[in-house]
Every structure is written in C-alpha cells, then in structure tokens.
Backbone and ligand atoms as CSV (ligand in chain L), in Angstrom:
chain,resi,resn,atom,element,x,y,z
A,1,UNK,N,N,-100.038,-24.388,42.266
A,1,UNK,CA,C,-100.885,-25.334,41.553
A,1,UNK,C,C,-102.320,-25.153,41.969
A,2,UNK,N,N,-103.231,-25.335,41.003
A,2,UNK,CA,C,-104.634,-25.165,41.314
A,2,UNK,C,C,-105.103,-26.260,42.273
A,3,UNK,N,N,-105.949,-25.876,43.216
A,3,UNK,CA,C,-106.551,-26.893,44.098
A,3,UNK,C,C,-107.953,-26.499,44.438
A,4,UNK,N,N,-108.736,-27.526,44.852
A,4,UNK,CA,C,-110.106,-27.244,45.222
A,4,UNK,C,C,-110.182,-26.755,46.650
A,5,UNK,N,N,-110.974,-25.723,46.832
A,5,UNK,CA,C,-111.180,-25.108,48.175
A,5,UNK,C,C,-112.677,-25.048,48.469
A,6,UNK,N,N,-113.057,-25.403,49.655
A,6,UNK,CA,C,-114.491,-25.283,50.040
A,6,UNK,C,C,-114.843,-23.805,50.159
A,7,UNK,N,N,-115.930,-23.439,49.488
A,7,UNK,CA,C,-116.367,-22.043,49.514
A,7,UNK,C,C,-117.780,-21.864,50.079
A,8,UNK,N,N,-118.514,-22.956,50.139
A,8,UNK,CA,C,-119.906,-22.834,50.602
A,8,UNK,C,C,-120.456,-24.247,50.885
A,9,UNK,N,N,-121.628,-24.307,51.520
A,9,UNK,CA,C,-122.348,-25.556,51.644
A,9,UNK,C,C,-123.488,-25.496,50.643
A,10,UNK,N,N,-123.897,-26.664,50.157
A,10,UNK,CA,C,-124.968,-26.674,49.162
A,10,UNK,C,C,-126.235,-25.951,49.712
A,11,UNK,N,N,-126.419,-26.033,51.043
A,11,UNK,CA,C,-127.638,-25.431,51.639
A,11,UNK,C,C,-127.551,-23.901,51.630
A,12,UNK,N,N,-126.326,-23.343,51.439
A,12,UNK,CA,C,-126.169,-21.901,51.422
A,12,UNK,C,C,-126.775,-21.202,50.200
A,13,UNK,N,N,-126.898,-22.001,49.123
A,13,UNK,CA,C,-127.211,-21.389,47.852
A,13,UNK,C,C,-128.332,-22.166,47.159
A,14,UNK,N,N,-129.510,-21.610,47.242
A,14,UNK,CA,C,-130.684,-22.270,46.621
A,14,UNK,C,C,-130.585,-22.147,45.098
A,15,UNK,N,N,-131.252,-22.993,44.344
A,15,UNK,CA,C,-131.304,-22.846,42.873
A,15,UNK,C,C,-131.722,-21.408,42.484
A,16,UNK,N,N,-130.954,-20.825,41.587
A,16,UNK,CA,C,-131.262,-19.468,41.121
A,16,UNK,C,C,-130.505,-18.400,41.921
A,17,UNK,N,N,-129.837,-18.832,43.015
A,17,UNK,CA,C,-129.141,-17.839,43.854
A,17,UNK,C,C,-127.670,-17.717,43.428
A,18,UNK,N,N,-127.040,-16.667,43.906
A,18,UNK,CA,C,-125.620,-16.466,43.662
A,18,UNK,C,C,-125.026,-15.786,44.887
A,19,UNK,N,N,-123.698,-15.956,45.060
A,19,UNK,CA,C,-123.017,-15.198,46.117
A,19,UNK,C,C,-121.560,-15.002,45.741
A,20,UNK,N,N,-120.973,-13.995,46.339
A,20,UNK,CA,C,-119.545,-13.749,46.135
A,20,UNK,C,C,-118.779,-14.465,47.221
A,21,UNK,N,N,-117.748,-15.217,46.774
A,21,UNK,CA,C,-116.867,-15.924,47.731
A,21,UNK,C,C,-115.445,-15.470,47.432
A,22,UNK,N,N,-114.576,-15.610,48.436
A,22,UNK,CA,C,-113.223,-15.183,48.200
A,22,UNK,C,C,-112.278,-16.405,48.371
A,23,UNK,N,N,-111.462,-16.630,47.369
A,23,UNK,CA,C,-110.519,-17.736,47.426
A,23,UNK,C,C,-109.140,-17.198,46.942
A,24,UNK,N,N,-108.145,-17.389,47.788
A,24,UNK,CA,C,-106.765,-17.007,47.446
A,24,UNK,C,C,-106.730,-15.560,46.962
A,25,UNK,N,N,-107.499,-14.693,47.619
A,25,UNK,CA,C,-107.459,-13.260,47.272
A,25,UNK,C,C,-108.275,-12.901,46.045
A,26,UNK,N,N,-108.967,-13.873,45.428
A,26,UNK,CA,C,-109.787,-13.601,44.264
A,26,UNK,C,C,-111.257,-13.555,44.678
A,27,UNK,N,N,-112.005,-12.601,44.097
A,27,UNK,CA,C,-113.419,-12.555,44.319
A,27,UNK,C,C,-114.106,-13.360,43.230
A,28,UNK,N,N,-114.859,-14.361,43.622
A,28,UNK,CA,C,-115.470,-15.283,42.675
A,28,UNK,C,C,-116.964,-15.297,42.887
A,29,UNK,N,N,-117.710,-15.227,41.787
A,29,UNK,CA,C,-119.171,-15.312,41.839
A,29,UNK,C,C,-119.607,-16.766,41.664
A,30,UNK,N,N,-120.272,-17.263,42.664
A,30,UNK,CA,C,-120.723,-18.687,42.672
A,30,UNK,C,C,-122.242,-18.677,42.407
A,31,UNK,N,N,-122.662,-19.484,41.421
A,31,UNK,CA,C,-124.071,-19.534,41.040
A,31,UNK,C,C,-124.619,-20.943,41.199
A,32,UNK,N,N,-125.850,-21.047,41.570
A,32,UNK,CA,C,-126.570,-22.337,41.530
A,32,UNK,C,C,-127.616,-22.222,40.431
A,33,UNK,N,N,-127.352,-22.938,39.345
A,33,UNK,CA,C,-128.320,-23.026,38.261
A,33,UNK,C,C,-129.044,-24.317,38.304
A,34,UNK,N,N,-130.258,-24.320,38.787
A,34,UNK,CA,C,-131.059,-25.532,38.863
A,34,UNK,C,C,-130.329,-26.724,39.486
A,35,UNK,N,N,-129.594,-26.412,40.565
A,35,UNK,CA,C,-128.938,-27.502,41.270
A,35,UNK,C,C,-127.469,-27.787,40.880
A,36,UNK,N,N,-127.001,-27.124,39.795
A,36,UNK,CA,C,-125.628,-27.291,39.428
A,36,UNK,C,C,-124.873,-25.963,39.708
A,37,UNK,N,N,-123.648,-26.122,40.222
A,37,UNK,CA,C,-122.901,-24.924,40.643
A,37,UNK,C,C,-121.842,-24.512,39.629
A,38,UNK,N,N,-121.716,-23.206,39.471
A,38,UNK,CA,C,-120.758,-22.649,38.492
A,38,UNK,C,C,-120.054,-21.454,39.180
A,39,UNK,N,N,-118.812,-21.231,38.733
A,39,UNK,CA,C,-117.993,-20.154,39.334
A,39,UNK,C,C,-117.302,-19.386,38.239
A,40,UNK,N,N,-117.443,-18.044,38.293
A,40,UNK,CA,C,-116.714,-17.129,37.386
A,40,UNK,C,C,-116.189,-15.993,38.217
A,41,UNK,N,N,-115.240,-15.211,37.681
A,41,UNK,CA,C,-114.770,-14.029,38.402
A,41,UNK,C,C,-115.963,-13.137,38.676
A,42,UNK,N,N,-115.941,-12.532,39.894
A,42,UNK,CA,C,-117.042,-11.658,40.325
A,42,UNK,C,C,-116.948,-10.290,39.700
A,43,UNK,N,N,-115.764,-9.948,39.189
A,43,UNK,CA,C,-115.482,-8.555,38.833
A,43,UNK,C,C,-115.710,-8.335,37.332
A,44,UNK,N,N,-116.696,-7.534,36.979
A,44,UNK,CA,C,-116.997,-7.233,35.607
A,44,UNK,C,C,-115.800,-6.585,34.926
A,45,UNK,N,N,-115.490,-6.962,33.685
A,45,UNK,CA,C,-114.317,-6.384,32.969
A,45,UNK,C,C,-114.566,-4.975,32.477
A,46,UNK,N,N,-115.771,-4.458,32.627
A,46,UNK,CA,C,-116.003,-3.071,32.207
A,46,UNK,C,C,-115.491,-2.102,33.296
A,47,UNK,N,N,-116.187,-1.986,34.400
A,47,UNK,CA,C,-115.757,-1.062,35.463
A,47,UNK,C,C,-115.723,-1.776,36.815
A,48,UNK,N,N,-115.815,-3.099,36.806
A,48,UNK,CA,C,-115.623,-3.804,38.067
A,48,UNK,C,C,-116.894,-4.099,38.859
A,49,UNK,N,N,-118.056,-4.074,38.187
A,49,UNK,CA,C,-119.327,-4.368,38.846
A,49,UNK,C,C,-119.335,-5.817,39.396
A,50,UNK,N,N,-120.083,-6.028,40.481
A,50,UNK,CA,C,-120.116,-7.346,41.150
A,50,UNK,C,C,-121.127,-8.297,40.454
A,51,UNK,N,N,-120.611,-9.245,39.700
A,51,UNK,CA,C,-121.533,-10.084,38.897
A,51,UNK,C,C,-122.398,-10.991,39.808
A,52,UNK,N,N,-121.932,-11.276,41.015
A,52,UNK,CA,C,-122.779,-12.108,41.924
A,52,UNK,C,C,-124.048,-11.369,42.327
A,53,UNK,N,N,-124.091,-10.053,42.122
A,53,UNK,CA,C,-125.299,-9.269,42.449
A,53,UNK,C,C,-126.157,-8.990,41.213
A,54,UNK,N,N,-125.782,-9.607,40.086
A,54,UNK,CA,C,-126.508,-9.336,38.837
A,54,UNK,C,C,-127.720,-10.188,38.761
A,55,UNK,N,N,-128.583,-9.848,37.811
A,55,UNK,CA,C,-129.807,-10.580,37.590
A,55,UNK,C,C,-129.486,-11.825,36.720
A,56,UNK,N,N,-130.009,-12.972,37.158
A,56,UNK,CA,C,-129.756,-14.216,36.446
A,56,UNK,C,C,-130.953,-14.554,35.589
A,57,UNK,N,N,-130.693,-14.926,34.321
A,57,UNK,CA,C,-131.752,-15.391,33.451
A,57,UNK,C,C,-131.211,-16.573,32.674
A,58,UNK,N,N,-131.737,-17.753,32.932
A,58,UNK,CA,C,-131.196,-18.928,32.232
A,58,UNK,C,C,-129.736,-19.116,32.646
A,59,UNK,N,N,-128.851,-19.186,31.634
A,59,UNK,CA,C,-127.438,-19.353,31.885
A,59,UNK,C,C,-126.692,-17.989,31.879
A,60,UNK,N,N,-127.454,-16.893,31.887
A,60,UNK,CA,C,-126.811,-15.609,31.722
A,60,UNK,C,C,-126.998,-14.717,32.986
A,61,UNK,N,N,-125.948,-13.936,33.212
A,61,UNK,CA,C,-126.079,-12.917,34.308
A,61,UNK,C,C,-125.786,-11.561,33.723
A,62,UNK,N,N,-126.578,-10.592,34.221
A,62,UNK,CA,C,-126.413,-9.214,33.739
A,62,UNK,C,C,-125.697,-8.395,34.816
A,63,UNK,N,N,-124.633,-7.725,34.449
A,63,UNK,CA,C,-123.916,-6.891,35.422
A,63,UNK,C,C,-124.825,-5.834,35.975
A,64,UNK,N,N,-124.860,-5.660,37.288
A,64,UNK,CA,C,-125.842,-4.723,37.888
A,64,UNK,C,C,-125.459,-3.264,37.633
A,65,UNK,N,N,-124.235,-2.973,37.161
A,65,UNK,CA,C,-123.845,-1.574,36.989
A,65,UNK,C,C,-124.237,-1.007,35.658
A,66,UNK,N,N,-123.853,-1.647,34.537
A,66,UNK,CA,C,-124.182,-1.081,33.206
A,66,UNK,C,C,-124.745,-2.084,32.230
A,67,UNK,N,N,-125.049,-3.275,32.699
A,67,UNK,CA,C,-125.819,-4.167,31.885
A,67,UNK,C,C,-125.082,-5.136,30.972
A,68,UNK,N,N,-123.766,-5.288,31.128
A,68,UNK,CA,C,-123.073,-6.294,30.316
A,68,UNK,C,C,-123.599,-7.705,30.663
A,69,UNK,N,N,-123.627,-8.556,29.665
A,69,UNK,CA,C,-124.201,-9.878,29.894
A,69,UNK,C,C,-123.098,-10.935,29.752
A,70,UNK,N,N,-123.050,-11.868,30.687
A,70,UNK,CA,C,-122.066,-12.934,30.652
A,70,UNK,C,C,-122.717,-14.276,30.704
A,71,UNK,N,N,-122.090,-15.281,30.075
A,71,UNK,CA,C,-122.503,-16.667,30.255
A,71,UNK,C,C,-121.937,-17.212,31.575
A,72,UNK,N,N,-122.793,-17.674,32.436
A,72,UNK,CA,C,-122.361,-18.165,33.763
A,72,UNK,C,C,-121.541,-19.439,33.643
A,73,UNK,N,N,-121.783,-20.237,32.617
A,73,UNK,CA,C,-121.045,-21.494,32.536
A,73,UNK,C,C,-119.663,-21.372,31.951
A,74,UNK,N,N,-119.468,-20.289,31.125
A,74,UNK,CA,C,-118.182,-20.168,30.435
A,74,UNK,C,C,-117.428,-18.899,30.815
A,75,UNK,N,N,-118.103,-17.915,31.331
A,75,UNK,CA,C,-117.509,-16.603,31.586
A,75,UNK,C,C,-117.433,-15.696,30.341
A,76,UNK,N,N,-117.880,-16.220,29.203
A,76,UNK,CA,C,-117.871,-15.430,27.972
A,76,UNK,C,C,-118.793,-14.212,28.077
A,77,UNK,N,N,-118.347,-13.115,27.432
A,77,UNK,CA,C,-119.212,-11.937,27.450
A,77,UNK,C,C,-120.146,-12.068,26.240
A,78,UNK,N,N,-121.426,-11.750,26.458
A,78,UNK,CA,C,-122.460,-11.891,25.415
A,78,UNK,C,C,-123.053,-10.556,25.006
A,79,UNK,N,N,-122.827,-9.557,25.834
A,79,UNK,CA,C,-123.451,-8.265,25.542
A,79,UNK,C,C,-122.596,-7.125,26.129
A,80,UNK,N,N,-122.558,-5.958,25.434
A,80,UNK,CA,C,-121.743,-4.803,25.882
A,80,UNK,C,C,-122.316,-4.195,27.159
A,81,UNK,N,N,-121.499,-3.333,27.811
A,81,UNK,CA,C,-120.254,-2.747,27.361
A,81,UNK,C,C,-118.952,-3.446,27.813
A,82,UNK,N,N,-119.024,-4.624,28.397
A,82,UNK,CA,C,-117.789,-5.280,28.845
A,82,UNK,C,C,-116.939,-5.666,27.650
A,83,UNK,N,N,-115.620,-5.389,27.686
A,83,UNK,CA,C,-114.762,-5.632,26.557
A,83,UNK,C,C,-114.349,-7.089,26.377
A,84,UNK,N,N,-114.433,-7.867,27.405
A,84,UNK,CA,C,-114.026,-9.283,27.297
A,84,UNK,C,C,-114.669,-10.088,28.427
A,85,UNK,N,N,-114.566,-11.385,28.288
A,85,UNK,CA,C,-115.154,-12.267,29.277
A,85,UNK,C,C,-114.388,-12.298,30.577
A,86,UNK,N,N,-114.868,-13.103,31.533
A,86,UNK,CA,C,-114.164,-13.295,32.791
A,86,UNK,C,C,-113.715,-14.771,32.891
A,87,UNK,N,N,-112.808,-15.016,33.802
A,87,UNK,CA,C,-112.338,-16.405,34.026
A,87,UNK,C,C,-113.443,-17.244,34.608
A,88,UNK,N,N,-113.447,-18.515,34.244
A,88,UNK,CA,C,-114.349,-19.459,34.894
A,88,UNK,C,C,-113.510,-20.436,35.671
A,89,UNK,N,N,-114.136,-21.056,36.663
A,89,UNK,CA,C,-113.408,-21.984,37.547
A,89,UNK,C,C,-114.219,-23.271,37.647
A,90,UNK,N,N,-113.491,-24.385,37.759
A,90,UNK,CA,C,-114.183,-25.655,37.979
A,90,UNK,C,C,-114.763,-25.693,39.345
A,91,UNK,N,N,-115.939,-26.311,39.452
A,91,UNK,CA,C,-116.641,-26.472,40.742
A,91,UNK,C,C,-116.956,-27.928,40.932
A,92,UNK,N,N,-116.781,-28.428,42.141
A,92,UNK,CA,C,-117.257,-29.777,42.421
A,92,UNK,C,C,-117.995,-29.762,43.771
A,93,UNK,N,N,-118.896,-30.729,43.921
A,93,UNK,CA,C,-119.638,-30.924,45.170
A,93,UNK,C,C,-119.171,-32.193,45.832
A,94,UNK,N,N,-118.692,-32.094,47.050
A,94,UNK,CA,C,-118.279,-33.253,47.820
A,94,UNK,C,C,-119.189,-33.331,49.053
A,95,UNK,N,N,-120.129,-34.252,49.038
A,95,UNK,CA,C,-121.100,-34.295,50.123
A,95,UNK,C,C,-121.898,-32.988,50.090
A,96,UNK,N,N,-121.866,-32.215,51.170
A,96,UNK,CA,C,-122.592,-30.944,51.129
A,96,UNK,C,C,-121.605,-29.750,50.914
A,97,UNK,N,N,-120.383,-30.044,50.610
A,97,UNK,CA,C,-119.404,-28.984,50.387
A,97,UNK,C,C,-119.322,-28.585,48.917
A,98,UNK,N,N,-119.367,-27.293,48.683
A,98,UNK,CA,C,-119.150,-26.825,47.305
A,98,UNK,C,C,-117.724,-26.291,47.233
A,99,UNK,N,N,-116.941,-26.852,46.305
A,99,UNK,CA,C,-115.528,-26.517,46.231
A,99,UNK,C,C,-115.209,-25.937,44.852
A,100,UNK,N,N,-114.352,-24.905,44.868
A,100,UNK,CA,C,-113.967,-24.249,43.615
A,100,UNK,C,C,-112.488,-24.498,43.426
A,101,UNK,N,N,-112.075,-24.743,42.162
A,101,UNK,CA,C,-110.676,-24.959,41.856
A,101,UNK,C,C,-110.020,-23.646,41.437
A,102,UNK,N,N,-109.065,-23.210,42.276
A,102,UNK,CA,C,-108.357,-21.968,41.995
A,102,UNK,C,C,-106.860,-22.229,42.043
L,1,FES,S1,S,-119.222,-2.525,35.382
L,1,FES,FE1,FE,-120.258,-4.199,34.490
L,1,FES,S2,S,-121.203,-3.336,32.729
L,1,FES,FE2,FE,-120.088,-1.654,33.618
C-alpha cells in the first residue's frame, strides 16, 4: 500500500531547486516550485537521463541528456524525444518534513 515517506527537509531544497531522492528502490526527482513541492520519476523514458539534474523553467523540466521536456506537476511529456511521460507522486509537507507517497 502506498504510504508517505520523509525524503527531505524543506530547508534542503530552495525554490527553483531539485534533487534526486530514493524511496522503496525508486529514484524520484523532487522539485521546489516557488515553495510548493512536486515529485516525479527521476528517470527519463527516452534513455534514462536524470530529470532532477535538468533545467527548470516554470512548471517544466528539460532532460539534461537529449532535451525531452516534462511537466513537473503531472509527469506528462511535452516535447520529444521521450516516448511517454513519467509517474508523478503525491507530496505533503509536515512541519519541516517533505514526504512523498510511494
Ligand atoms: S534520456 Fe532524456 S531525452 Fe534522452
């Protein structure tokens, strides 16, 4: 069953920043967009590029390897060459803990 797991503290991730966290064996890219946290799979569906290391622009992140674009809030793919989107995960903040539901 899905459950929330602490993956970071709010202080770890400034607005505009991202990092890769690991939960239950999954690599997840955690983003802070203007104070709200979002989580999607870190692994690009094209060749596995690390989305947490991509450039963020608004709600979009660009894969650092070949430039596929994803929506950070939904995981949907917005630009090639990625063939499909990635999973998104619910995120909640409890005090200073950032928790992801996996
Ligand atoms: S691995 Fe992400 S676009 Fe190729």
